[in-house]
C-alpha positions, 0 to 999 in steps of 0.5 A: 522502494520509492527511492530505488524507483526514483519516483515518490509514492504519491507520483500520479503515475503510481510507479512505486505501487506498480513496481511493488506489485510486480516484484511481489508477483501477485495482483494489486488486489492481493496486496495490503498497504499501510501508511501514515499519510492519507494521500499515499493510502489514496494512491495505493487504493487508486492502483487497486491495493487494499490500503489503510491509514496507519493510526497505531499498532492496535488499529493496525493489528485489528486490520490485519486480523480482519483480513486474516493476515494475523 
């Protein structure tokens, strides 16, 4: 999505996250995002998205279970 938006995920205006939330048709608070770079996770959180740093499949699966997403 960031390549189609023409703005990187770490853009200070958070265009990519705004577009993703809009495309999903939900509020930012109803979204979950993961990335392997902390600055990107911080950007998602700044937009109001629940976000976590990806540290491997086990950690990711546990985070999904905690959120009743798995």
